[in-house]
N, CA, C, O and the ligand as a Tripos MOL2 file, in Angstrom:
@<TRIPOS>MOLECULE
protein
  261   259    66     0     0
PROTEIN
NO_CHARGES

@<TRIPOS>ATOM
      1 N          38.0580   41.0790   48.8360 N.3       1 MET1
      2 CA         37.2460   42.2500   49.2290 C.3       1 MET1
      3 C          36.0520   41.7900   50.0640 C.2       1 MET1
      4 O          35.3560   40.8390   49.7070 O.2       1 MET1
      5 N          35.8350   42.4620   51.1510 N.am      2 SER2
      6 CA         34.7220   42.0940   52.0190 C.3       2 SER2
      7 C          33.4330   42.7480   51.5570 C.2       2 SER2
      8 O          33.4050   43.9320   51.2210 O.2       2 SER2
      9 N          32.3750   41.9630   51.5450 N.am      3 LEU3
     10 CA         31.0820   42.5170   51.1560 C.3       3 LEU3
     11 C          30.3530   43.1370   52.3320 C.2       3 LEU3
     12 O          29.3080   43.7650   52.1640 O.2       3 LEU3
     13 N          30.9100   42.9590   53.5310 N.am      4 SER4
     14 CA         30.2170   43.4620   54.7100 C.3       4 SER4
     15 C          30.4720   44.9500   54.9140 C.2       4 SER4
     16 O          29.7720   45.6100   55.6830 O.2       4 SER4
     17 N          31.4810   45.4700   54.2190 N.am      5 HIS5
     18 CA         31.7700   46.8990   54.3590 C.3       5 HIS5
     19 C          31.6340   47.5960   53.0130 C.2       5 HIS5
     20 O          32.5330   47.5420   52.1740 O.2       5 HIS5
     21 N          30.5050   48.2470   52.8250 N.am      6 GLY6
     22 CA         30.2970   48.9950   51.5930 C.3       6 GLY6
     23 C          29.9070   48.1280   50.4150 C.2       6 GLY6
     24 O          29.5760   48.6380   49.3440 O.2       6 GLY6
     25 N          29.9430   46.8230   50.6060 N.am      7 GLY7
     26 CA         29.6390   45.9380   49.4910 C.3       7 GLY7
     27 C          28.1880   45.9920   49.0560 C.2       7 GLY7
     28 O          27.8830   45.8580   47.8710 O.2       7 GLY7
     29 N          27.2990   46.1880   50.0080 N.am      8 ARG8
     30 CA         25.8850   46.1750   49.6720 C.3       8 ARG8
     31 C          25.5290   47.3200   48.7360 C.2       8 ARG8
     32 O          24.7790   47.1460   47.7750 O.2       8 ARG8
     33 N          26.0800   48.4970   49.0310 N.am      9 SER9
     34 CA         25.7700   49.6330   48.1780 C.3       9 SER9
     35 C          26.3420   49.4230   46.7830 C.2       9 SER9
     36 O          25.7560   49.8570   45.7920 O.2       9 SER9
     37 N          27.4930   48.7540   46.7120 N.am     10 ALA10
     38 CA         28.0720   48.4510   45.4100 C.3      10 ALA10
     39 C          27.1430   47.5280   44.6370 C.2      10 ALA10
     40 O          26.9070   47.7230   43.4440 O.2      10 ALA10
     41 N          26.6220   46.5240   45.3250 N.am     11 PHE11
     42 CA         25.6780   45.6140   44.6920 C.3      11 PHE11
     43 C          24.4570   46.3700   44.1970 C.2      11 PHE11
     44 O          23.9830   46.1470   43.0820 O.2      11 PHE11
     45 N          23.9580   47.2560   45.0290 N.am     12 GLU12
     46 CA         22.7420   47.9740   44.6760 C.3      12 GLU12
     47 C          22.9830   48.9170   43.5140 C.2      12 GLU12
     48 O          22.1050   49.1200   42.6760 O.2      12 GLU12
     49 N          24.1900   49.5010   43.4650 N.am     13 ARG13
     50 CA         24.5050   50.3610   42.3220 C.3      13 ARG13
     51 C          24.5270   49.5540   41.0300 C.2      13 ARG13
     52 O          23.9980   49.9820   40.0040 O.2      13 ARG13
     53 N          25.1420   48.3890   41.0970 N.am     14 LEU14
     54 CA         25.2060   47.5390   39.9070 C.3      14 LEU14
     55 C          23.8140   47.0850   39.4870 C.2      14 LEU14
     56 O          23.4770   47.0860   38.3030 O.2      14 LEU14
     57 N          23.0180   46.7010   40.4660 N.am     15 ARG15
     58 CA         21.6720   46.2340   40.1690 C.3      15 ARG15
     59 C          20.8560   47.3630   39.5520 C.2      15 ARG15
     60 O          20.0800   47.1410   38.6230 O.2      15 ARG15
     61 N          21.0360   48.5720   40.0720 N.am     16 ALA16
     62 CA         20.3120   49.7160   39.5240 C.3      16 ALA16
     63 C          20.7400   49.9680   38.0890 C.2      16 ALA16
     64 O          19.9250   50.3150   37.2340 O.2      16 ALA16
     65 N          22.0250   49.7900   37.8390 N.am     17 ARG17
     66 CA         22.5280   49.9940   36.4810 C.3      17 ARG17
     67 C          21.9070   48.9800   35.5220 C.2      17 ARG17
     68 O          21.5270   49.3150   34.4000 O.2      17 ARG17
     69 N          21.8150   47.7450   35.9830 N.am     18 LEU18
     70 CA         21.2000   46.7110   35.1610 C.3      18 LEU18
     71 C          19.7270   47.0130   34.9190 C.2      18 LEU18
     72 O          19.1980   46.7970   33.8290 O.2      18 LEU18
     73 N          19.0780   47.5220   35.9710 N.am     19 GLY19
     74 CA         17.6460   47.7630   35.8790 C.3      19 GLY19
     75 C          17.2920   48.9130   34.9670 C.2      19 GLY19
     76 O          16.1610   49.0100   34.4900 O.2      19 GLY19
     77 N          18.2530   49.7890   34.7220 N.am     20 GLU20
     78 CA         17.9770   50.9480   33.8780 C.3      20 GLU20
     79 C          17.7460   50.5410   32.4270 C.2      20 GLU20
     80 O          16.8980   51.1010   31.7320 O.2      20 GLU20
     81 N          18.5110   49.5650   31.9950 N.am     21 GLY21
     82 CA         18.4060   49.1520   30.6040 C.3      21 GLY21
     83 C          17.1310   48.3780   30.3240 C.2      21 GLY21
     84 O          16.4460   47.9300   31.2430 O.2      21 GLY21
     85 N          16.8290   48.2310   29.0810 N.am     22 SER22
     86 CA         15.6860   47.4310   28.6820 C.3      22 SER22
     87 C          15.9810   45.9640   28.9420 C.2      22 SER22
     88 O          17.1260   45.5230   28.8460 O.2      22 SER22
     89 N          14.9440   45.2190   29.2700 N.am     23 HIS23
     90 CA         15.1010   43.7830   29.4560 C.3      23 HIS23
     91 C          14.8150   43.0260   28.1710 C.2      23 HIS23
     92 O          14.5910   41.8160   28.1870 O.2      23 HIS23
     93 N          14.8250   43.7380   27.0740 N.am     24 ALA24
     94 CA         14.5640   43.0720   25.8030 C.3      24 ALA24
     95 C          15.6820   42.0850   25.4960 C.2      24 ALA24
     96 O          16.8660   42.4030   25.6040 O.2      24 ALA24
     97 N          15.2820   40.8960   25.1160 N.am     25 CYS25
     98 CA         16.2560   39.8550   24.7770 C.3      25 CYS25
     99 C          17.0340   40.2620   23.5340 C.2      25 CYS25
    100 O          16.4770   40.7570   22.5540 O.2      25 CYS25
    101 N          18.3500   40.0350   23.6100 N.am     26 GLU26
    102 CA         19.1900   40.3960   22.4680 C.3      26 GLU26
    103 C          19.0060   39.4250   21.3040 C.2      26 GLU26
    104 O          19.3520   39.7350   20.1640 O.2      26 GLU26
    105 N          18.4640   38.2630   21.6000 N.am     27 GLU27
    106 CA         18.3100   37.2540   20.5550 C.3      27 GLU27
    107 C          16.9510   37.3270   19.8700 C.2      27 GLU27
    108 O          16.8610   37.3740   18.6430 O.2      27 GLU27
    109 N          15.8960   37.3350   20.6840 N.am     28 CYS28
    110 CA         14.5620   37.2430   20.0960 C.3      28 CYS28
    111 C          13.7580   38.5300   20.2710 C.2      28 CYS28
    112 O          12.6870   38.6780   19.6810 O.2      28 CYS28
    113 N          14.2680   39.4570   21.0760 N.am     29 GLY29
    114 CA         13.5760   40.7350   21.2420 C.3      29 GLY29
    115 C          12.4410   40.6960   22.2500 C.2      29 GLY29
    116 O          11.7470   41.6950   22.4410 O.2      29 GLY29
    117 N          12.2450   39.5630   22.8920 N.am     30 PHE30
    118 CA         11.1940   39.4420   23.9000 C.3      30 PHE30
    119 C          11.4770   40.3700   25.0800 C.2      30 PHE30
    120 O          12.5730   40.3490   25.6410 O.2      30 PHE30
    121 N          10.4920   41.1820   25.4550 N.am     31 VAL31
    122 CA         10.6720   42.1060   26.5720 C.3      31 VAL31
    123 C          10.0810   41.5000   27.8340 C.2      31 VAL31
    124 O           8.8850   41.2170   27.9130 O.2      31 VAL31
    125 N          10.9370   41.3100   28.8040 N.am     32 ASP32
    126 CA         10.5130   40.6710   30.0460 C.3      32 ASP32
    127 C          10.7440   41.6130   31.2160 C.2      32 ASP32
    128 O          11.8830   41.8880   31.5940 O.2      32 ASP32
    129 N           9.6520   42.1010   31.7820 N.am     33 ASP33
    130 CA          9.7660   43.0180   32.9170 C.3      33 ASP33
    131 C           9.7310   42.2930   34.2550 C.2      33 ASP33
    132 O          10.0130   42.8880   35.2950 O.2      33 ASP33
    133 N           9.3890   41.0260   34.2300 N.am     34 ALA34
    134 CA          9.1620   40.3000   35.4850 C.3      34 ALA34
    135 C          10.4190   39.6390   36.0210 C.2      34 ALA34
    136 O          10.6170   39.5800   37.2340 O.2      34 ALA34
    137 N          11.2570   39.1500   35.1480 N.am     35 SER35
    138 CA         12.4080   38.3870   35.6130 C.3      35 SER35
    139 C          13.4390   39.3020   36.2490 C.2      35 SER35
    140 O          13.5380   40.4860   35.9300 O.2      35 SER35
    141 N          14.2030   38.7160   37.1590 N.am     36 GLU36
    142 CA         15.2310   39.4880   37.8440 C.3      36 GLU36
    143 C          16.5970   38.8940   37.5690 C.2      36 GLU36
    144 O          16.7360   37.7050   37.2840 O.2      36 GLU36
    145 N          17.5970   39.7470   37.6590 N.am     37 TRP37
    146 CA         18.9700   39.2730   37.5080 C.3      37 TRP37
    147 C          19.3550   38.4720   38.7360 C.2      37 TRP37
    148 O          19.0680   38.8540   39.8700 O.2      37 TRP37
    149 N          20.0060   37.3590   38.4830 N.am     38 GLU38
    150 CA         20.4820   36.5270   39.5780 C.3      38 GLU38
    151 C          21.9570   36.8090   39.7890 C.2      38 GLU38
    152 O          22.7720   36.6220   38.8850 O.2      38 GLU38
    153 N          22.2930   37.2580   40.9810 N.am     39 ALA39
    154 CA         23.6600   37.6810   41.2470 C.3      39 ALA39
    155 C          24.4690   36.5570   41.8720 C.2      39 ALA39
    156 O          23.9880   35.8200   42.7330 O.2      39 ALA39
    157 N          25.7090   36.4460   41.4180 N.am     40 ALA40
    158 CA         26.6480   35.5040   42.0220 C.3      40 ALA40
    159 C          28.0080   36.1850   42.0350 C.2      40 ALA40
    160 O          28.4350   36.7670   41.0380 O.2      40 ALA40
    161 N          28.6810   36.1060   43.1800 N.am     41 THR41
    162 CA         29.9730   36.7530   43.2730 C.3      41 THR41
    163 C          31.0620   35.7390   43.5330 C.2      41 THR41
    164 O          30.8520   34.7340   44.2120 O.2      41 THR41
    165 N          32.2320   36.0160   42.9810 N.am     42 SER42
    166 CA         33.3710   35.1240   43.2220 C.3      42 SER42
    167 C          34.5520   35.9460   43.7010 C.2      42 SER42
    168 O          35.6800   35.7790   43.2370 O.2      42 SER42
    169 N          34.2680   36.8410   44.6410 N.am     43 GLY43
    170 CA         35.3410   37.6400   45.2240 C.3      43 GLY43
    171 C          35.5510   38.9500   44.4960 C.2      43 GLY43
    172 O          35.0360   39.9870   44.9120 O.2      43 GLY43
    173 N          36.3100   38.9060   43.4050 N.am     44 ALA44
    174 CA         36.6860   40.1430   42.7320 C.3      44 ALA44
    175 C          35.6510   40.5790   41.7020 C.2      44 ALA44
    176 O          35.6260   41.7410   41.2950 O.2      44 ALA44
    177 N          34.8110   39.6630   41.2860 N.am     45 THR45
    178 CA         33.8150   40.0060   40.2720 C.3      45 THR45
    179 C          32.4300   39.5680   40.7150 C.2      45 THR45
    180 O          32.2690   38.6380   41.5050 O.2      45 THR45
    181 N          31.4480   40.2580   40.1870 N.am     46 VAL46
    182 CA         30.0670   39.8460   40.4160 C.3      46 VAL46
    183 C          29.4430   39.5760   39.0560 C.2      46 VAL46
    184 O          29.6530   40.3090   38.0900 O.2      46 VAL46
    185 N          28.6770   38.5100   39.0150 N.am     47 GLU47
    186 CA         28.1090   38.0610   37.7610 C.3      47 GLU47
    187 C          26.5890   38.0540   37.8800 C.2      47 GLU47
    188 O          26.0290   37.4870   38.8180 O.2      47 GLU47
    189 N          25.9350   38.6880   36.9230 N.am     48 TYR48
    190 CA         24.4790   38.6870   36.9100 C.3      48 TYR48
    191 C          24.0020   37.8610   35.7300 C.2      48 TYR48
    192 O          24.4390   38.0560   34.5960 O.2      48 TYR48
    193 N          23.1010   36.9390   36.0140 N.am     49 ARG49
    194 CA         22.5670   36.0810   34.9530 C.3      49 ARG49
    195 C          21.0660   36.2490   34.8600 C.2      49 ARG49
    196 O          20.3730   36.4360   35.8600 O.2      49 ARG49
    197 N          20.5920   36.1780   33.6500 N.am     50 ARG50
    198 CA         19.1490   36.2300   33.4380 C.3      50 ARG50
    199 C          18.8530   35.3920   32.2010 C.2      50 ARG50
    200 O          19.5350   35.4850   31.1800 O.2      50 ARG50
    201 N          17.8310   34.5860   32.3250 N.am     51 GLU51
    202 CA         17.4900   33.7180   31.2010 C.3      51 GLU51
    203 C          16.2100   34.2050   30.5410 C.2      51 GLU51
    204 O          15.2160   34.4640   31.2180 O.2      51 GLU51
    205 N          16.2360   34.3270   29.2320 N.am     52 CYS52
    206 CA         15.0570   34.7430   28.4950 C.3      52 CYS52
    207 C          13.9970   33.6480   28.5750 C.2      52 CYS52
    208 O          14.2570   32.5020   28.2070 O.2      52 CYS52
    209 N          12.8030   33.9980   29.0540 N.am     53 PRO53
    210 CA         11.7410   32.9930   29.1660 C.3      53 PRO53
    211 C          11.1690   32.5990   27.8150 C.2      53 PRO53
    212 O          10.4490   31.6060   27.7080 O.2      53 PRO53
    213 N          11.4800   33.3540   26.8060 N.am     54 SER54
    214 CA         10.9350   33.0640   25.4780 C.3      54 SER54
    215 C          11.8150   32.0990   24.6900 C.2      54 SER54
    216 O          11.3330   31.0840   24.1870 O.2      54 SER54
    217 N          13.1180   32.4190   24.5830 N.am     55 CYS55
    218 CA         13.9970   31.5840   23.7620 C.3      55 CYS55
    219 C          15.0420   30.8500   24.5880 C.2      55 CYS55
    220 O          15.7450   29.9840   24.0680 O.2      55 CYS55
    221 N          15.1530   31.1920   25.8860 N.am     56 GLY56
    222 CA         16.0660   30.4650   26.7550 C.3      56 GLY56
    223 C          17.5060   30.9440   26.7060 C.2      56 GLY56
    224 O          18.3840   30.3570   27.3390 O.2      56 GLY56
    225 N          17.7480   32.0050   25.9570 N.am     57 THR57
    226 CA         19.1050   32.5490   25.8970 C.3      57 THR57
    227 C          19.5110   33.0920   27.2630 C.2      57 THR57
    228 O          18.7460   33.8010   27.9160 O.2      57 THR57
    229 N          20.7250   32.7480   27.6820 N.am     58 GLU58
    230 CA         21.2060   33.2260   28.9630 C.3      58 GLU58
    231 C          22.0480   34.4730   28.7600 C.2      58 GLU58
    232 O          23.0220   34.4750   28.0080 O.2      58 GLU58
    233 N          21.6520   35.5210   29.4410 N.am     59 HIS59
    234 CA         22.3940   36.7740   29.3660 C.3      59 HIS59
    235 C          23.2400   36.9260   30.6150 C.2      59 HIS59
    236 O          22.7620   36.7270   31.7310 O.2      59 HIS59
    237 N          24.4770   37.2740   30.4220 N.am     60 VAL60
    238 CA         25.3900   37.4020   31.5490 C.3      60 VAL60
    239 C          26.0480   38.7690   31.5150 C.2      60 VAL60
    240 O          26.5120   39.2270   30.4710 O.2      60 VAL60
    241 N          26.0800   39.4080   32.6680 N.am     61 ARG61
    242 CA         26.8020   40.6740   32.8190 C.3      61 ARG61
    243 C          27.8240   40.4790   33.9240 C.2      61 ARG61
    244 O          27.4970   39.9390   34.9800 O.2      61 ARG61
    245 N          29.0550   40.9100   33.6960 N.am     62 ARG62
    246 CA         30.1140   40.7180   34.6780 C.3      62 ARG62
    247 C          30.7060   42.0620   35.0510 C.2      62 ARG62
    248 O          31.0320   42.8700   34.1820 O.2      62 ARG62
    249 N          30.8420   42.2950   36.3370 N.am     63 TYR63
    250 CA         31.4300   43.5460   36.8050 C.3      63 TYR63
    251 C          32.4910   43.2670   37.8550 C.2      63 TYR63
    252 O          32.4260   42.2870   38.5960 O.2      63 TYR63
    253 N          33.4540   44.1470   37.8940 N.am     64 ARG64
    254 CA         34.4430   44.0600   38.9680 C.3      64 ARG64
    255 C          33.9150   44.7910   40.1880 C.2      64 ARG64
    256 O          33.3170   45.8610   40.0730 O.2      64 ARG64
    257 N          34.1370   44.2130   41.3440 N.am     65 LEU65
    258 CA         33.6860   44.8670   42.5670 C.3      65 LEU65
    259 C          34.7180   45.8940   43.0280 C.2      65 LEU65
    260 O          34.5200   46.5540   44.0480 O.2      65 LEU65
    261 ZN         14.9450   35.5610   23.9170 Zn       66 ZN66
@<TRIPOS>BOND
     1     1     2 1
     2     2     3 1
     3     3     4 2
     4     3     5 am
     5     5     6 1
     6     6     7 1
     7     7     8 2
     8     7     9 am
     9     9    10 1
    10    10    11 1
    11    11    12 2
    12    11    13 am
    13    13    14 1
    14    14    15 1
    15    15    16 2
    16    15    17 am
    17    17    18 1
    18    18    19 1
    19    19    20 2
    20    19    21 am
    21    21    22 1
    22    22    23 1
    23    23    24 2
    24    23    25 am
    25    25    26 1
    26    26    27 1
    27    27    28 2
    28    27    29 am
    29    29    30 1
    30    30    31 1
    31    31    32 2
    32    31    33 am
    33    33    34 1
    34    34    35 1
    35    35    36 2
    36    35    37 am
    37    37    38 1
    38    38    39 1
    39    39    40 2
    40    39    41 am
    41    41    42 1
    42    42    43 1
    43    43    44 2
    44    43    45 am
    45    45    46 1
    46    46    47 1
    47    47    48 2
    48    47    49 am
    49    49    50 1
    50    50    51 1
    51    51    52 2
    52    51    53 am
    53    53    54 1
    54    54    55 1
    55    55    56 2
    56    55    57 am
    57    57    58 1
    58    58    59 1
    59    59    60 2
    60    59    61 am
    61    61    62 1
    62    62    63 1
    63    63    64 2
    64    63    65 am
    65    65    66 1
    66    66    67 1
    67    67    68 2
    68    67    69 am
    69    69    70 1
    70    70    71 1
    71    71    72 2
    72    71    73 am
    73    73    74 1
    74    74    75 1
    75    75    76 2
    76    75    77 am
    77    77    78 1
    78    78    79 1
    79    79    80 2
    80    79    81 am
    81    81    82 1
    82    82    83 1
    83    83    84 2
    84    83    85 am
    85    85    86 1
    86    86    87 1
    87    87    88 2
    88    87    89 am
    89    89    90 1
    90    90    91 1
    91    91    92 2
    92    91    93 am
    93    93    94 1
    94    94    95 1
    95    95    96 2
    96    95    97 am
    97    97    98 1
    98    98    99 1
    99    99   100 2
   100    99   101 am
   101   101   102 1
   102   102   103 1
   103   103   104 2
   104   103   105 am
   105   105   106 1
   106   106   107 1
   107   107   108 2
   108   107   109 am
   109   109   110 1
   110   110   111 1
   111   111   112 2
   112   111   113 am
   113   113   114 1
   114   114   115 1
   115   115   116 2
   116   115   117 am
   117   117   118 1
   118   118   119 1
   119   119   120 2
   120   119   121 am
   121   121   122 1
   122   122   123 1
   123   123   124 2
   124   123   125 am
   125   125   126 1
   126   126   127 1
   127   127   128 2
   128   127   129 am
   129   129   130 1
   130   130   131 1
   131   131   132 2
   132   131   133 am
   133   133   134 1
   134   134   135 1
   135   135   136 2
   136   135   137 am
   137   137   138 1
   138   138   139 1
   139   139   140 2
   140   139   141 am
   141   141   142 1
   142   142   143 1
   143   143   144 2
   144   143   145 am
   145   145   146 1
   146   146   147 1
   147   147   148 2
   148   147   149 am
   149   149   150 1
   150   150   151 1
   151   151   152 2
   152   151   153 am
   153   153   154 1
   154   154   155 1
   155   155   156 2
   156   155   157 am
   157   157   158 1
   158   158   159 1
   159   159   160 2
   160   159   161 am
   161   161   162 1
   162   162   163 1
   163   163   164 2
   164   163   165 am
   165   165   166 1
   166   166   167 1
   167   167   168 2
   168   167   169 am
   169   169   170 1
   170   170   171 1
   171   171   172 2
   172   171   173 am
   173   173   174 1
   174   174   175 1
   175   175   176 2
   176   175   177 am
   177   177   178 1
   178   178   179 1
   179   179   180 2
   180   179   181 am
   181   181   182 1
   182   182   183 1
   183   183   184 2
   184   183   185 am
   185   185   186 1
   186   186   187 1
   187   187   188 2
   188   187   189 am
   189   189   190 1
   190   190   191 1
   191   191   192 2
   192   191   193 am
   193   193   194 1
   194   194   195 1
   195   195   196 2
   196   195   197 am
   197   197   198 1
   198   198   199 1
   199   199   200 2
   200   199   201 am
   201   201   202 1
   202   202   203 1
   203   203   204 2
   204   203   205 am
   205   205   206 1
   206   206   207 1
   207   207   208 2
   208   207   209 am
   209   209   210 1
   210   210   211 1
   211   211   212 2
   212   211   213 am
   213   213   214 1
   214   214   215 1
   215   215   216 2
   216   215   217 am
   217   217   218 1
   218   218   219 1
   219   219   220 2
   220   219   221 am
   221   221   222 1
   222   222   223 1
   223   223   224 2
   224   223   225 am
   225   225   226 1
   226   226   227 1
   227   227   228 2
   228   227   229 am
   229   229   230 1
   230   230   231 1
   231   231   232 2
   232   231   233 am
   233   233   234 1
   234   234   235 1
   235   235   236 2
   236   235   237 am
   237   237   238 1
   238   238   239 1
   239   239   240 2
   240   239   241 am
   241   241   242 1
   242   242   243 1
   243   243   244 2
   244   243   245 am
   245   245   246 1
   246   246   247 1
   247   247   248 2
   248   247   249 am
   249   249   250 1
   250   250   251 1
   251   251   252 2
   252   251   253 am
   253   253   254 1
   254   254   255 1
   255   255   256 2
   256   255   257 am
   257   257   258 1
   258   258   259 1
   259   259   260 2
@<TRIPOS>SUBSTRUCTURE
     1 MET1         2 RESIDUE 1 A MET
     2 SER2         6 RESIDUE 1 A SER
     3 LEU3        10 RESIDUE 1 A LEU
     4 SER4        14 RESIDUE 1 A SER
     5 HIS5        18 RESIDUE 1 A HIS
     6 GLY6        22 RESIDUE 1 A GLY
     7 GLY7        26 RESIDUE 1 A GLY
     8 ARG8        30 RESIDUE 1 A ARG
     9 SER9        34 RESIDUE 1 A SER
    10 ALA10       38 RESIDUE 1 A ALA
    11 PHE11       42 RESIDUE 1 A PHE
    12 GLU12       46 RESIDUE 1 A GLU
    13 ARG13       50 RESIDUE 1 A ARG
    14 LEU14       54 RESIDUE 1 A LEU
    15 ARG15       58 RESIDUE 1 A ARG
    16 ALA16       62 RESIDUE 1 A ALA
    17 ARG17       66 RESIDUE 1 A ARG
    18 LEU18       70 RESIDUE 1 A LEU
    19 GLY19       74 RESIDUE 1 A GLY
    20 GLU20       78 RESIDUE 1 A GLU
    21 GLY21       82 RESIDUE 1 A GLY
    22 SER22       86 RESIDUE 1 A SER
    23 HIS23       90 RESIDUE 1 A HIS
    24 ALA24       94 RESIDUE 1 A ALA
    25 CYS25       98 RESIDUE 1 A CYS
    26 GLU26      102 RESIDUE 1 A GLU
    27 GLU27      106 RESIDUE 1 A GLU
    28 CYS28      110 RESIDUE 1 A CYS
    29 GLY29      114 RESIDUE 1 A GLY
    30 PHE30      118 RESIDUE 1 A PHE
    31 VAL31      122 RESIDUE 1 A VAL
    32 ASP32      126 RESIDUE 1 A ASP
    33 ASP33      130 RESIDUE 1 A ASP
    34 ALA34      134 RESIDUE 1 A ALA
    35 SER35      138 RESIDUE 1 A SER
    36 GLU36      142 RESIDUE 1 A GLU
    37 TRP37      146 RESIDUE 1 A TRP
    38 GLU38      150 RESIDUE 1 A GLU
    39 ALA39      154 RESIDUE 1 A ALA
    40 ALA40      158 RESIDUE 1 A ALA
    41 THR41      162 RESIDUE 1 A THR
    42 SER42      166 RESIDUE 1 A SER
    43 GLY43      170 RESIDUE 1 A GLY
    44 ALA44      174 RESIDUE 1 A ALA
    45 THR45      178 RESIDUE 1 A THR
    46 VAL46      182 RESIDUE 1 A VAL
    47 GLU47      186 RESIDUE 1 A GLU
    48 TYR48      190 RESIDUE 1 A TYR
    49 ARG49      194 RESIDUE 1 A ARG
    50 ARG50      198 RESIDUE 1 A ARG
    51 GLU51      202 RESIDUE 1 A GLU
    52 CYS52      206 RESIDUE 1 A CYS
    53 PRO53      210 RESIDUE 1 A PRO
    54 SER54      214 RESIDUE 1 A SER
    55 CYS55      218 RESIDUE 1 A CYS
    56 GLY56      222 RESIDUE 1 A GLY
    57 THR57      226 RESIDUE 1 A THR
    58 GLU58      230 RESIDUE 1 A GLU
    59 HIS59      234 RESIDUE 1 A HIS
    60 VAL60      238 RESIDUE 1 A VAL
    61 ARG61      242 RESIDUE 1 A ARG
    62 ARG62      246 RESIDUE 1 A ARG
    63 TYR63      250 RESIDUE 1 A TYR
    64 ARG64      254 RESIDUE 1 A ARG
    65 LEU65      258 RESIDUE 1 A LEU
    66 ZN66       261 GROUP 0 **** ****
């Protein structure tokens, strides 16, 4: 799938979906409003990673493009 056609809006929709939820860590409950999801794509899926600055737990969200 090409990201040059319609891919950007798909990314932005996913990012908006991630941004809607609380950034509270599932492990320690630390709420972090500053950190951003780091996006990485491998063609058919996009992966968002975020690391809790308090306990270091890595949170991963995976979506199909
Ligand atoms: Zn944490």
